[in-house]
N, C-alpha and C positions, 0 to 999 in steps of 0.2 A: 400403234392410234393412228400414225400419218397415213399408212397403207388402207386404213378406212376410209380416211378422207379422200384418198386418192381414187378408191374404188367408187365412193359416191358421187364423186364429179365424172368421172368416166360413165356411170351409169346412167346420168340424167343429162350428159352432153354429145355429142356426135364428135367422132374422130375423122377429121378431113386432112389426107397428107398433102401439103403443099410444097413441091421442090423449089425454092430459091438458092441460085448462088451454089459456091461449091460446098456448103453443108448441108446440100439438099437430101442428104440419107440421113440428117439428123433432125430435119423440120418435122414438128407435128404439132397443129393449130388447134385446138379445141375450141368449139362454140357451140351455142344452142340452136337446135333448130328451130326453135319458135321466132327467129330474129327477122324473117321474111315476113312472118305474119305482125309483127311491131311495125316494120316498116310501111306495110300496107295500110295498117292502121292511122299511123302518122302521116301519111299522104294523103288518106281522106280524110283526115281532121283537118290538115293545113289546107287542103285545098276546097273546102266547104261541103264536100259533097256526103260525109257522115260524119258525124263526130263522135268520137270515142271517149270516154270518161276518163280514162286511163291518163291522158295527156290533160284533162282540165284537175283532176283529183290529186294527179302526182307531184305537180308544180306545189299547189297548193298545201298537201301535206308535209313537202319539204319546205314551205314557207313556215310552216307552224313548227316544224322541229327546230329551225334554226332561232325563232321568237324563244321558244321553251329553253332551247340550250342557252340564248345570250340571257334570257332572263332569269336562269340559275347561275349567273356568273361564270360561265363557262367563257373562254378567251374566243377571239375571230379565228382561230387556225382550229380550234375543236368544232365550233360551228360550221366553219369551211368545210373541214373534212366529214361533218355528219351529212351536208349539203352534196360536194362533189363527188362522193362516193358512189351513190345509186347513178348517178348522171355517167360517171367516168365507165361504170361497169355496162349502163346500157350501150354506150359508143365503141366499147372495147369488145364487145360481143359479136361486132361486124368480123372479126378476123376470120378470114377464111370461108365466108360466107359469098358466093358472087354475084348477091343482090344488093345493091345499096342505091336506093331511089331510081333502079334501073335502069341506071348511068353507065354505071362501071363492072362489065360481066367479069373480069379477071380477078381472082381471090388477092385478099392484103394480106401480104407477109407483117407477123407478128410486131416488128417493129413500127412500123407504117401505121397498125393498127392503135397501138400506144399512144403515138403523135396524134392520129385523129380522136382518140377519147381524150385526150388532154385538150384539145382545140375544141370540143364539143361542150365538156364538162368547165371548160373557162368560159364560154361564149355563154351557157345557159344558167350556169352554176354561181358564179359569182355575181351577177344582180341579185340572185335570190338570195344570196347569202349577206350580203351588204345590207339589204332591205330587212331581211329577217334580223339580223344583229342589232340595228338601229332600233328597230320598233322593239326587241327586248329588251335592250337597255333602258330606253324611255319608259317602257312598261315597267319596269324594275325600278326606276326612279321615281315614278309615280305613286308606286305601292308603298315606296318607301319614305316618301314625304308624306302621304295620307295615314302615317301610322302616329 
């Protein structure tokens, strides 16, 4: 079963060899080839030259998921995992890709990509998690009081 999963991942990703350090012969970084397109869409949305729905609808969907999770009496950690997971995936996808906001032309080692992803997920995901969790708890209490 795991071989099928690995084959599926390799089929939809691009394998880029990035030599880093003494274990350079063993370093392989997987990344999706669409990351550059996502960065271009983000920059266009951020600068206001062209708004893309992904960056407007995505946070709203994550917020609604956090509200639903908190409403269904999930804890803060499961709600946070629900919100932080996709954001972490978006940022860790930068590993090995030489274009991040057109500033850094070098590939990023996987360890740095994980730190970059944790930072991005914390920066954008924690506020969405807290807001969604508080709204979900408040909504649950309003519904319980209304019965």
